[in-house]
All heavy atoms as an XYZ file, in Angstrom:
882
protein
N      36.131     81.640     -5.578
C      37.479     81.388     -6.062
C      38.458     81.704     -4.931
O      38.322     82.706     -4.246
C      37.753     82.274     -7.280
C      38.997     81.901     -8.009
S      39.351     82.848     -9.518
C      37.830     82.983    -10.357
N      39.467     80.837     -4.757
C      40.410     81.025     -3.657
C      41.319     82.226     -3.911
O      41.542     82.631     -5.056
C      41.271     79.770     -3.473
O      42.230     79.681     -4.500
N      41.823     82.766     -2.821
C      42.727     83.911     -2.918
C      43.987     83.546     -3.695
O      44.506     84.339     -4.478
C      43.087     84.405     -1.518
C      43.931     85.657     -1.534
C      44.238     86.170     -0.138
O      43.523     85.803      0.813
O      45.197     86.931     -0.008
N      44.437     82.326     -3.500
C      45.642     81.869     -4.199
C      45.418     81.842     -5.710
O      46.266     82.288     -6.481
C      46.024     80.485     -3.681
C      47.300     79.957     -4.274
C      47.681     78.651     -3.624
N      48.836     78.087     -4.264
C      49.329     76.908     -4.010
N      48.764     76.158     -3.085
N      50.377     76.452     -4.644
N      44.283     81.321     -6.144
C      43.972     81.263     -7.570
C      43.841     82.671     -8.151
O      44.303     82.929     -9.270
C      42.689     80.463     -7.799
C      42.264     80.277     -9.256
C      43.360     79.609    -10.069
C      40.977     79.466     -9.339
N      43.229     83.569     -7.401
C      43.100     84.960     -7.864
C      44.480     85.578     -8.070
O      44.745     86.227     -9.086
C      42.263     85.795     -6.863
C      40.809     85.319     -6.883
C      42.359     87.278     -7.175
C      39.952     85.890     -5.772
N      45.407     85.329     -7.125
C      46.767     85.877     -7.247
C      47.508     85.277     -8.449
O      48.244     85.967     -9.142
C      47.546     85.650     -5.961
C      47.086     86.550     -4.837
C      47.916     86.357     -3.594
C      47.432     87.310     -2.508
N      48.249     87.236     -1.304
N      47.288     83.991     -8.692
C      47.917     83.349     -9.851
C      47.393     83.983    -11.136
O      48.166     84.284    -12.051
C      47.671     81.819     -9.841
C      48.040     81.193    -11.180
C      48.439     81.163     -8.712
N      46.086     84.200    -11.215
C      45.503     84.825    -12.399
C      46.046     86.248    -12.602
O      46.343     86.650    -13.728
C      43.979     84.845    -12.293
C      43.353     83.479    -12.446
C      41.850     83.498    -12.228
O      41.313     84.333    -11.521
N      41.168     82.535    -12.849
N      46.188     86.989    -11.501
C      46.736     88.336    -11.588
C      48.188     88.310    -12.070
O      48.600     89.144    -12.878
C      46.651     89.035    -10.231
C      45.244     89.373     -9.802
C      45.166     89.863     -8.355
O      46.067     89.632     -7.558
N      44.058     90.521     -8.030
N      48.941     87.345    -11.582
C      50.341     87.209    -11.980
C      50.452     86.889    -13.468
O      51.237     87.513    -14.194
C      51.022     86.121    -11.150
C      52.469     85.810    -11.493
C      53.353     87.035    -11.304
C      52.968     84.661    -10.639
N      49.651     85.935    -13.926
C      49.679     85.574    -15.346
C      49.282     86.767    -16.209
O      49.923     87.057    -17.223
C      48.753     84.360    -15.613
C      48.576     84.126    -17.107
C      49.315     83.119    -14.940
N      48.262     87.496    -15.807
C      47.829     88.676    -16.560
C      48.940     89.723    -16.599
O      49.224     90.300    -17.644
C      46.557     89.269    -15.946
C      46.016     90.468    -16.724
C      44.773     91.029    -16.115
C      44.183     92.196    -16.837
N      45.028     93.045    -17.621
N      49.601     89.930    -15.459
C      50.688     90.910    -15.404
C      51.835     90.521    -16.333
O      52.408     91.378    -17.017
C      51.190     91.058    -13.972
N      52.145     89.237    -16.378
C      53.224     88.776    -17.255
C      52.851     89.029    -18.712
O      53.646     89.544    -19.498
C      53.534     87.279    -17.020
C      54.441     86.722    -18.105
C      54.159     87.080    -15.642
N      51.626     88.675    -19.090
C      51.201     88.879    -20.471
C      51.040     90.359    -20.823
O      51.205     90.733    -21.983
C      49.901     88.119    -20.757
C      50.146     86.663    -21.079
C      49.846     85.680    -20.156
C      50.696     86.282    -22.302
C      50.080     84.342    -20.443
C      50.936     84.953    -22.592
C      50.630     83.990    -21.667
O      50.862     82.666    -21.943
N      50.727     91.198    -19.848
C      50.576     92.631    -20.102
C      51.926     93.337    -20.235
O      52.015     94.407    -20.829
C      49.774     93.303    -18.981
C      48.286     92.959    -19.044
O      47.842     92.405    -20.079
O      47.578     93.216    -18.050
N      52.976     92.736    -19.687
C      54.306     93.355    -19.730
C      54.918     93.208    -21.118
O      54.498     92.367    -21.925
C      55.219     92.701    -18.691
N      55.908     94.037    -21.393
C      56.698     93.887    -22.611
C      57.351     92.506    -22.575
O      57.889     92.106    -21.532
C      57.768     94.991    -22.658
C      58.642     94.860    -23.879
O      58.288     95.438    -24.910
O      59.685     94.164    -23.783
N      57.304     91.734    -23.667
C      57.853     90.373    -23.646
C      59.311     90.297    -23.187
O      59.677     89.388    -22.441
C      57.709     89.908    -25.102
C      56.561     90.696    -25.633
C      56.660     92.037    -24.940
N      60.126     91.243    -23.592
C      61.528     91.237    -23.170
C      61.632     91.425    -21.663
O      62.395     90.718    -20.992
C      62.313     92.344    -23.896
O      62.180     92.151    -25.315
C      63.778     92.317    -23.517
N      60.866     92.359    -21.126
C      60.883     92.585    -19.679
C      60.369     91.358    -18.922
O      60.929     90.973    -17.895
C      60.020     93.806    -19.318
C      60.578     95.098    -19.897
O      61.792     95.147    -20.192
O      59.795     96.049    -20.054
N      59.306     90.746    -19.440
C      58.726     89.581    -18.777
C      59.738     88.436    -18.709
O      59.874     87.780    -17.678
C      57.459     89.133    -19.506
N      60.470     88.224    -19.797
C      61.476     87.154    -19.824
C      62.577     87.427    -18.809
O      62.994     86.531    -18.075
C      62.054     86.986    -21.248
C      63.298     86.116    -21.247
C      61.005     86.415    -22.185
N      63.032     88.661    -18.730
C      64.095     89.006    -17.786
C      63.629     88.807    -16.351
O      64.306     88.174    -15.538
C      64.575     90.465    -18.007
C      65.500     90.907    -16.883
C      65.268     90.601    -19.356
N      62.446     89.311    -16.038
C      61.920     89.204    -14.673
C      61.696     87.747    -14.300
O      62.096     87.294    -13.225
C      60.615     90.023    -14.518
C      59.931     89.722    -13.193
C      60.918     91.512    -14.638
N      61.058     86.964    -15.184
C      60.815     85.555    -14.872
C      62.125     84.787    -14.748
O      62.260     83.909    -13.889
C      59.904     84.926    -15.929
C      58.472     85.437    -15.843
S      57.305     84.584    -16.941
C      58.003     84.897    -18.546
N      63.115     85.127    -15.578
C      64.414     84.465    -15.486
C      65.084     84.719    -14.153
O      65.650     83.809    -13.537
N      65.009     85.959    -13.668
C      65.606     86.307    -12.372
C      64.906     85.540    -11.256
O      65.551     84.963    -10.378
C      65.529     87.835    -12.126
C      65.864     88.185    -10.692
C      66.457     88.571    -13.082
N      63.584     85.516    -11.287
C      62.827     84.816    -10.240
C      63.132     83.322    -10.259
O      63.399     82.716     -9.217
C      61.313     85.072    -10.399
C      61.006     86.538    -10.065
C      60.507     84.130     -9.510
C      59.602     86.979    -10.419
N      63.115     82.708    -11.440
C      63.389     81.273    -11.529
C      64.807     80.948    -11.071
O      65.036     79.930    -10.417
C      63.151     80.764    -12.953
C      61.695     80.744    -13.391
C      61.588     80.376    -14.868
C      60.885     79.783    -12.543
N      65.746     81.802    -11.391
C      67.126     81.575    -10.953
C      67.233     81.655     -9.434
O      67.925     80.857     -8.811
C      68.062     82.595    -11.603
C      69.523     82.427    -11.237
C      70.130     81.099    -11.691
O      69.641     80.515    -12.677
O      71.072     80.634    -11.040
N      66.509     82.584     -8.831
C      66.541     82.714     -7.372
C      65.866     81.534     -6.692
O      66.276     81.108     -5.620
C      65.850     84.009     -6.934
C      66.677     85.246     -7.193
C      65.991     86.501     -6.696
O      65.036     86.407     -5.894
O      66.401     87.590     -7.119
N      64.824     80.986     -7.295
C      64.052     79.923     -6.662
C      64.547     78.522     -6.967
O      64.144     77.570     -6.323
C      62.583     80.022     -7.072
C      61.867     81.169     -6.422
C      62.364     82.056     -5.513
C      60.521     81.559     -6.641
N      61.411     82.971     -5.167
C      60.260     82.695     -5.845
C      59.508     81.074     -7.449
C      59.039     83.330     -5.828
C      58.282     81.712     -7.429
C      58.051     82.829     -6.619
N      65.425     78.378     -7.956
C      65.873     77.030     -8.295
C      66.664     76.446     -7.134
O      67.188     77.164     -6.294
C      66.682     77.013     -9.580
C      68.069     77.583     -9.462
C      68.758     77.579    -10.837
N      70.127     77.987    -10.676
C      71.141     77.155    -10.493
N      70.931     75.866    -10.462
N      72.363     77.603    -10.343
N      66.750     75.134     -7.116
C      67.373     74.452     -5.981
C      68.871     74.698     -5.898
O      69.439     74.733     -4.821
C      67.097     72.951     -6.056
N      69.540     74.846     -7.027
C      70.991     75.004     -7.001
C      71.671     73.679     -6.706
O      71.067     72.620     -6.776
N      72.951     73.756     -6.386
C      73.698     72.527     -6.125
C      73.358     71.979     -4.748
O      73.028     72.731     -3.839
C      75.218     72.767     -6.215
C      75.607     73.215     -7.607
C      75.669     73.801     -5.204
N      73.432     70.662     -4.587
C      73.172     70.096     -3.262
C      74.196     70.601     -2.245
O      75.371     70.762     -2.564
C      73.343     68.589     -3.470
C      73.244     68.379     -4.938
C      73.700     69.655     -5.580
N      73.735     70.868     -1.035
C      74.633     71.305      0.028
C      75.241     70.086      0.710
O      74.758     68.967      0.564
C      73.855     72.140      1.054
C      73.182     73.392      0.507
C      72.348     74.047      1.589
C      74.217     74.365     -0.028
N      76.293     70.310      1.471
C      76.898     69.226      2.225
C      75.874     68.712      3.234
O      75.249     69.484      3.956
C      78.168     69.725      2.961
C      78.734     68.636      3.850
C      79.194     70.196      1.955
N      75.691     67.401      3.258
C      74.700     66.808      4.162
C      75.160     66.955      5.601
O      76.272     66.588      5.942
C      74.502     65.333      3.822
N      74.301     67.514      6.429
C      74.650     67.724      7.829
C      74.089     66.635      8.731
O      74.589     66.416      9.809
C      74.142     69.096      8.288
C      74.688     70.293      7.520
C      74.031     71.570      8.014
C      76.201     70.377      7.661
N      73.038     65.967      8.295
C      72.402     64.968      9.144
C      72.452     63.603      8.479
O      73.195     62.729      8.898
C      70.936     65.368      9.452
C      70.269     64.328     10.322
C      70.885     66.735     10.134
N      71.670     63.410      7.459
C      71.549     62.118      6.801
C      71.595     62.334      5.291
O      70.847     63.157      4.762
C      70.220     61.478      7.220
C      69.979     60.167      6.537
O      70.604     59.165      6.929
O      69.166     60.151      5.585
N      72.455     61.608      4.599
C      72.615     61.798      3.161
C      71.310     61.591      2.402
O      70.985     62.367      1.507
C      73.679     60.843      2.610
C      75.087     61.224      3.059
O      75.290     62.379      3.463
O      75.970     60.351      3.002
N      70.565     60.546      2.746
C      69.314     60.266      2.037
C      68.291     61.381      2.245
O      67.622     61.810      1.306
C      68.728     58.930      2.484
C      69.528     57.736      1.972
O      70.265     57.901      0.976
O      69.416     56.657      2.567
N      68.166     61.868      3.488
C      67.214     62.955      3.767
C      67.630     64.239      3.056
O      66.789     64.960      2.511
C      67.108     63.213      5.274
C      66.362     62.113      6.004
O      65.662     61.327      5.333
O      66.488     62.038      7.242
N      68.915     64.532      3.078
C      69.421     65.739      2.424
C      69.178     65.667      0.920
O      68.735     66.630      0.304
C      70.911     65.916      2.716
C      71.494     67.194      2.185
C      71.046     68.429      2.934
O      70.624     68.309      4.099
O      71.114     69.529      2.361
N      69.445     64.509      0.321
C      69.230     64.340     -1.114
C      67.749     64.461     -1.458
O      67.387     65.096     -2.447
C      69.777     62.993     -1.569
N      66.889     63.864     -0.642
C      65.446     63.946     -0.891
C      64.955     65.387     -0.773
O      64.131     65.841     -1.572
C      64.690     63.039      0.076
N      65.486     66.107      0.199
C      65.106     67.502      0.391
C      65.526     68.337     -0.818
O      64.753     69.151     -1.323
C      65.752     68.036      1.672
O      65.496     69.395      1.816
N      66.752     68.145     -1.280
C      67.235     68.886     -2.441
C      66.418     68.516     -3.679
O      65.996     69.391     -4.427
C      68.723     68.609     -2.680
C      69.188     69.274     -3.932
C      69.567     70.564     -4.076
C      69.244     68.689     -5.237
N      69.865     70.820     -5.385
C      69.676     69.683     -6.120
C      68.966     67.426     -5.734
C      69.849     69.455     -7.477
C      69.133     67.199     -7.095
C      69.579     68.212     -7.947
N      66.190     67.221     -3.880
C      65.474     66.769     -5.073
C      64.057     67.321     -5.127
O      63.529     67.590     -6.206
C      65.457     65.244     -5.130
N      63.440     67.504     -3.971
C      62.081     68.044     -3.930
C      62.026     69.469     -4.473
O      60.988     69.910     -4.967
C      61.538     67.996     -2.504
N      63.134     70.189     -4.398
C      63.172     71.580     -4.861
C      63.789     71.744     -6.246
O      63.716     72.806     -6.835
C      63.981     72.425     -3.866
C      63.447     72.479     -2.445
C      64.438     73.196     -1.538
C      62.089     73.152     -2.411
N      64.419     70.687     -6.759
C      65.151     70.780     -8.015
C      64.216     70.826     -9.216
O      63.119     70.279     -9.194
C      66.094     69.583     -8.149
N      64.702     71.480    -10.272
C      63.974     71.470    -11.537
C      64.210     70.129    -12.224
O      65.124     69.373    -11.849
C      64.479     72.583    -12.472
O      65.849     72.298    -12.826
C      64.377     73.957    -11.820
N      63.413     69.843    -13.232
C      63.601     68.600    -13.979
C      65.011     68.536    -14.560
O      65.664     67.495    -14.494
C      62.565     68.470    -15.099
C      62.838     67.294    -15.995
C      62.483     66.013    -15.602
C      63.483     67.460    -17.215
C      62.750     64.922    -16.407
C      63.755     66.374    -18.016
C      63.387     65.105    -17.624
N      65.479     69.625    -15.135
C      66.811     69.626    -15.757
C      67.911     69.388    -14.724
O      68.879     68.693    -14.995
C      67.056     70.935    -16.513
C      66.255     71.032    -17.793
C      66.541     69.897    -18.766
O      67.712     69.510    -18.940
O      65.571     69.372    -19.346
N      67.763     69.954    -13.526
C      68.736     69.693    -12.461
C      68.712     68.224    -12.047
O      69.764     67.596    -11.899
C      68.458     70.582    -11.247
C      68.780     72.038    -11.484
C      68.293     72.937    -10.363
O      67.263     72.618     -9.736
O      68.944     73.958    -10.119
N      67.506     67.679    -11.882
C      67.378     66.274    -11.523
C      68.024     65.377    -12.573
O      68.755     64.445    -12.256
C      65.908     65.894    -11.350
C      65.204     66.460    -10.129
C      63.711     66.191    -10.219
C      65.781     65.870     -8.866
N      67.727     65.652    -13.832
C      68.271     64.843    -14.928
C      69.788     64.915    -14.951
O      70.481     63.892    -15.034
C      67.702     65.304    -16.268
C      68.143     64.450    -17.455
C      67.807     65.112    -18.796
N      68.419     66.414    -18.950
C      69.719     66.611    -19.215
N      70.532     65.598    -19.335
N      70.191     67.823    -19.345
N      70.331     66.113    -14.828
C      71.783     66.288    -14.890
C      72.485     65.575    -13.736
O      73.488     64.878    -13.945
C      72.129     67.782    -14.881
N      71.971     65.726    -12.520
C      72.591     65.057    -11.377
C      72.391     63.550    -11.427
O      73.267     62.791    -11.033
C      72.068     65.625    -10.055
C      72.794     66.891     -9.686
C      72.205     68.136     -9.899
C      74.068     66.845     -9.160
C      72.884     69.301     -9.584
C      74.756     68.008     -8.845
C      74.154     69.233     -9.064
O      74.834     70.378     -8.758
N      71.249     63.101    -11.946
C      71.001     61.663    -12.076
C      72.030     61.036    -13.016
O      72.632     60.011    -12.699
C      69.576     61.428    -12.598
C      69.258     59.981    -12.835
C      68.896     59.155    -11.778
C      69.319     59.436    -14.108
C      68.599     57.811    -11.987
C      69.021     58.107    -14.320
C      68.666     57.294    -13.259
N      72.246     61.676    -14.164
C      73.203     61.146    -15.131
C      74.617     61.204    -14.577
O      75.376     60.229    -14.657
C      73.084     61.908    -16.472
C      71.740     61.558    -17.134
C      74.251     61.573    -17.395
C      71.396     62.420    -18.326
N      74.978     62.332    -13.965
C      76.328     62.456    -13.396
C      76.554     61.445    -12.279
O      77.617     60.809    -12.206
C      76.548     63.881    -12.887
N      75.555     61.279    -11.426
C      75.688     60.322    -10.319
C      75.775     58.898    -10.854
O      76.563     58.083    -10.360
C      74.520     60.464     -9.343
N      74.986     58.596    -11.866
C      75.024     57.257    -12.461
C      76.379     56.947    -13.058
O      76.911     55.843    -12.891
N      76.951     57.923    -13.739
C      78.294     57.721    -14.317
C      79.333     57.506    -13.218
O      80.217     56.669    -13.343
C      78.672     58.922    -15.175
C      77.910     58.966    -16.484
C      78.305     60.148    -17.323
N      77.601     60.118    -18.592
C      77.212     61.196    -19.240
N      77.484     62.392    -18.765
N      76.574     61.088    -20.380
N      79.224     58.279    -12.153
C      80.173     58.139    -11.040
C      79.987     56.787    -10.346
O      80.971     56.117    -10.011
C      79.980     59.288    -10.049
C      81.050     59.404     -9.030
C      82.353     59.807     -9.675
C      83.419     59.991     -8.620
N      84.731     60.159     -9.179
N      78.727     56.393    -10.120
C      78.466     55.100     -9.485
C      78.988     53.939    -10.330
O      79.421     52.919     -9.784
C      76.967     54.916     -9.227
C      76.417     55.660     -8.015
C      74.893     55.590     -8.009
C      76.978     55.090     -6.727
N      78.952     54.089    -11.653
C      79.434     53.024    -12.533
C      80.927     52.772    -12.345
O      81.418     51.685    -12.630
C      79.131     53.371    -13.986
N      81.652     53.764    -11.822
C      83.095     53.615    -11.584
C      83.396     52.864    -10.291
O      84.505     52.378    -10.105
C      83.756     54.998    -11.513
C      83.667     55.796    -12.793
C      84.182     57.220    -12.611
O      84.731     57.546    -11.528
O      84.033     58.013    -13.559
N      82.432     52.794     -9.386
C      82.646     52.144     -8.095
C      82.564     50.625     -8.227
O      81.709     50.111     -8.941
C      81.597     52.607     -7.072
C      81.891     53.951     -6.488
C      81.481     55.112     -7.119
C      82.587     54.065     -5.291
C      81.751     56.353     -6.585
C      82.855     55.301     -4.740
C      82.441     56.436     -5.394
O      82.714     57.667     -4.857
N      83.419     49.909     -7.506
C      83.334     48.443     -7.515
C      82.222     47.976     -6.568
O      82.483     47.570     -5.441
C      84.723     48.011     -7.029
C      85.179     49.153     -6.158
C      84.570     50.392     -6.755
N      80.987     48.064     -7.019
C      79.843     47.737     -6.171
C      79.692     46.239     -5.926
O      79.110     45.837     -4.929
C      78.543     48.261     -6.805
C      78.442     49.769     -6.995
C      77.176     50.112     -7.763
C      78.474     50.479     -5.665
N      80.205     45.442     -6.836
C      79.997     44.003     -6.734
C      78.581     43.652     -7.136
O      77.737     44.515     -7.358
N      78.306     42.364     -7.240
C      76.991     41.915     -7.679
C      75.886     42.320     -6.716
O      74.836     42.811     -7.115
C      77.009     40.401     -7.860
C      76.296     39.961     -9.100
C      76.625     38.573     -9.483
N      75.738     37.678     -8.745
C      75.875     36.380     -8.719
N      76.869     35.821     -9.337
N      75.025     35.633     -8.062
N      76.121     42.122     -5.414
C      75.093     42.459     -4.427
C      74.854     43.965     -4.364
O      73.720     44.417     -4.254
C      75.478     41.928     -3.050
C      75.330     40.430     -2.924
C      75.611     39.977     -1.508
C      75.417     38.485     -1.382
N      75.658     38.016     -0.021
N      75.929     44.736     -4.411
C      75.787     46.193     -4.375
C      75.041     46.714     -5.586
O      74.171     47.581     -5.472
N      75.372     46.181     -6.762
C      74.674     46.587     -7.984
C      73.204     46.175     -7.920
O      72.320     46.919     -8.340
C      75.356     45.972     -9.202
N      72.936     44.993     -7.365
C      71.552     44.526     -7.237
C      70.766     45.427     -6.287
O      69.603     45.767     -6.560
C      71.522     43.077     -6.759
N      71.374     45.824     -5.166
C      70.685     46.712     -4.213
C      70.411     48.072     -4.849
O      69.335     48.658     -4.657
C      71.515     46.876     -2.943
C      71.391     45.723     -1.982
C      71.937     46.062     -0.594
N      73.304     46.544     -0.599
C      74.394     45.761     -0.542
N      74.264     44.457     -0.460
N      75.593     46.284     -0.550
N      71.379     48.582     -5.610
C      71.193     49.865     -6.286
C      70.043     49.764     -7.292
O      69.162     50.624     -7.326
C      72.487     50.289     -6.980
C      72.452     51.613     -7.720
C      72.147     52.767     -6.765
C      73.773     51.851     -8.430
N      70.035     48.707     -8.085
C      68.966     48.513     -9.064
C      67.614     48.367     -8.362
O      66.608     48.915     -8.811
C      69.258     47.288     -9.921
N      67.609     47.640     -7.250
C      66.363     47.440     -6.494
C      65.807     48.776     -6.018
O      64.609     49.036     -6.128
C      66.633     46.519     -5.310
C      65.400     46.207     -4.492
C      65.721     45.308     -3.302
O      66.845     45.279     -2.815
N      64.735     44.576     -2.853
N      66.672     49.646     -5.505
C      66.215     50.962     -5.040
C      65.710     51.808     -6.194
O      64.750     52.560     -6.058
C      67.333     51.685     -4.300
C      67.614     51.071     -2.934
C      68.620     51.840     -2.176
N      67.997     53.023     -1.593
C      68.622     53.830     -0.762
N      69.862     53.582     -0.402
N      68.018     54.877     -0.273
N      66.354     51.701     -7.351
C      65.942     52.498     -8.503
C      64.603     52.025     -9.065
O      63.818     52.816     -9.561
C      67.019     52.466     -9.585
C      68.282     53.208     -9.187
S      69.559     53.100    -10.427
C      68.829     54.080    -11.727
N      64.343     50.725     -8.981
C      63.114     50.163     -9.542
C      61.960     50.129     -8.546
O      60.818     49.867     -8.929
C      63.385     48.745    -10.057
C      64.377     48.637    -11.219
C      64.716     47.175    -11.479
C      63.819     49.288    -12.465
N      62.239     50.391     -7.282
C      61.254     50.212     -6.221
C      59.975     51.022     -6.418
O      58.894     50.574     -6.042
C      61.873     50.549     -4.866
N      60.061     52.193     -7.005
C      58.892     53.059     -7.132
C      58.025     52.731     -8.343
O      56.941     53.276     -8.490
C      59.333     54.528     -7.201
C      60.100     55.002     -5.978
C      59.289     54.917     -4.686
O      58.096     55.267     -4.709
O      59.856     54.496     -3.670
N      58.512     51.850     -9.221
C      57.748     51.523    -10.418
C      56.633     50.538    -10.106
O      56.748     49.719     -9.194
C      58.667     50.901    -11.476
C      59.744     51.798    -12.080
C      60.595     50.992    -13.050
C      59.139     53.002    -12.769
N      55.578     50.618    -10.887
C      54.508     49.624    -10.808
C      55.097     48.285    -11.264
O      56.019     48.264    -12.085
C      53.344     50.020    -11.708
C      52.631     51.296    -11.274
C      51.939     51.149     -9.935
O      51.405     50.055     -9.647
O      51.931     52.122     -9.165
N      54.574     47.169    -10.755
C      55.147     45.856    -11.105
C      55.282     45.615    -12.608
O      56.309     45.126    -13.062
C      54.165     44.868    -10.463
C      53.585     45.624     -9.314
C      53.504     47.048     -9.769
N      54.255     45.982    -13.384
C      54.345     45.743    -14.831
C      55.407     46.618    -15.490
O      56.088     46.188    -16.423
C      52.973     45.923    -15.515
C      52.378     47.308    -15.391
C      51.527     47.518    -14.139
O      51.500     46.633    -13.260
O      50.899     48.570    -14.036
N      55.587     47.849    -14.988
C      56.638     48.724    -15.511
C      58.014     48.185    -15.133
O      58.958     48.249    -15.922
C      56.471     50.150    -14.981
C      55.223     50.824    -15.532
O      54.787     50.450    -16.639
O      54.691     51.716    -14.852
N      58.133     47.647    -13.917
C      59.391     47.070    -13.458
C      59.798     45.904    -14.361
O      60.947     45.808    -14.796
C      59.251     46.613    -11.999
C      60.554     46.304    -11.331
C      60.378     45.976     -9.851
N      59.599     46.982     -9.144
C      58.535     46.729     -8.384
N      58.126     45.499     -8.183
N      57.885     47.709     -7.783
N      58.842     45.037    -14.675
C      59.113     43.898    -15.562
C      59.539     44.397    -16.939
O      60.497     43.892    -17.528
C      57.878     42.970    -15.658
C      58.050     41.950    -16.763
C      57.626     42.291    -14.325
N      58.844     45.418    -17.457
C      59.173     45.957    -18.781
C      60.591     46.521    -18.799
O      61.340     46.306    -19.758
C      58.158     47.037    -19.174
N      60.980     47.225    -17.741
C      62.333     47.785    -17.669
C      63.368     46.674    -17.626
O      64.379     46.714    -18.337
C      62.478     48.722    -16.445
C      63.940     49.058    -16.189
C      61.670     49.983    -16.645
N      63.127     45.671    -16.809
C      64.075     44.557    -16.703
C      64.209     43.815    -18.031
O      65.312     43.441    -18.434
C      63.660     43.607    -15.581
C      63.799     44.190    -14.170
C      63.158     43.261    -13.146
C      65.251     44.461    -13.832
N      63.090     43.613    -18.728
C      63.148     42.969    -20.036
C      63.929     43.820    -21.034
O      64.718     43.302    -21.829
C      61.740     42.674    -20.556
C      60.983     41.566    -19.833
C      59.531     41.511    -20.309
C      61.666     40.224    -20.021
N      63.700     45.122    -20.997
C      64.420     46.016    -21.907
C      65.914     46.020    -21.599
O      66.748     45.981    -22.509
C      63.857     47.433    -21.809
C      64.434     48.367    -22.846
C      63.755     49.722    -22.859
O      62.569     49.803    -22.503
O      64.429     50.698    -23.224
N      66.270     46.046    -20.319
C      67.684     45.995    -19.947
C      68.315     44.683    -20.396
O      69.447     44.671    -20.897
C      67.847     46.172    -18.434
C      67.581     47.566    -17.903
C      67.571     47.561    -16.374
C      68.611     48.557    -18.429
N      67.599     43.591    -20.224
C      68.102     42.295    -20.663
C      68.297     42.284    -22.172
O      69.297     41.771    -22.678
C      67.147     41.174    -20.239
C      67.711     39.821    -20.564
O      68.803     39.483    -20.150
N      66.956     39.044    -21.320
N      67.347     42.879    -22.897
C      67.436     42.947    -24.348
C      68.643     43.778    -24.775
O      69.348     43.424    -25.716
C      66.142     43.534    -24.913
C      66.033     43.356    -26.406
O      66.333     42.251    -26.905
O      65.657     44.326    -27.104
N      68.905     44.883    -24.050
C      70.067     45.713    -24.356
C      71.361     44.943    -24.119
O      72.305     45.041    -24.893
C      70.043     46.995    -23.510
C      68.959     47.968    -23.865
S      68.780     49.315    -22.693
C      70.360     50.092    -22.801
N      71.383     44.178    -23.034
C      72.588     43.425    -22.673
C      72.885     42.315    -23.676
O      74.028     42.027    -23.982
C      72.421     42.831    -21.273
C      73.690     42.202    -20.728
C      73.512     41.797    -19.295
O      73.355     42.695    -18.447
O      73.540     40.585    -19.024
N      71.841     41.693    -24.208
C      72.036     40.585    -25.149
C      72.033     41.063    -26.590
O      72.132     40.234    -27.507
C      70.930     39.524    -24.961
O      69.655     40.119    -25.214
C      70.975     38.923    -23.579
N      71.913     42.362    -26.779
C      71.929     42.887    -28.159
C      70.700     42.545    -28.952
O      70.733     42.447    -30.163
N      69.597     42.326    -28.243
C      68.330     42.037    -28.920
C      68.215     40.603    -29.396
O      67.354     40.291    -30.199
N      69.078     39.742    -28.874
C      69.048     38.341    -29.328
C      68.386     37.413    -28.332
O      68.489     36.202    -28.440
C      70.482     37.823    -29.598
O      71.238     37.932    -28.384
C      71.133     38.613    -30.699
N      67.718     37.965    -27.307
C      67.077     37.093    -26.308
C      65.689     36.688    -26.721
O      65.061     37.262    -27.520
C      67.041     37.771    -24.949
O      66.272     38.952    -24.998
C-alpha cells in the first residue's frame, strides 16, 4: 500500500475518531484555506489565469462564476459572430452526440417546443 493511501486512511480515521463538532470545525477551516477564492487579476494571459483558477476552484465556485459570467456576457453586444464563437468554445469539449443534443434542446427552448 502506498504511503499516500496510508496517510489518507489515517486522516479519515482521525476525523471519525474526533468529536463530530470538532471535526466539522477543523475540516471547515482547512477547506476554507484551500479553496481557490476569487480570481486574481491576470498578469500574463486571461485564458491561462482563468484556467489556473478554475483548476483549483470548488464546484460551487465554478458554478457561481459561470452563471455570473454568463449573465454579464449576455449584456455585451457580441453580435452574431461573437455569440457563435462563444457558443463554439462552450460546446467544444462535448462529445459530438452530446453537442447535437444540446443544440437541439436550445433550439427547442427558443421555439417553445414547437419545432
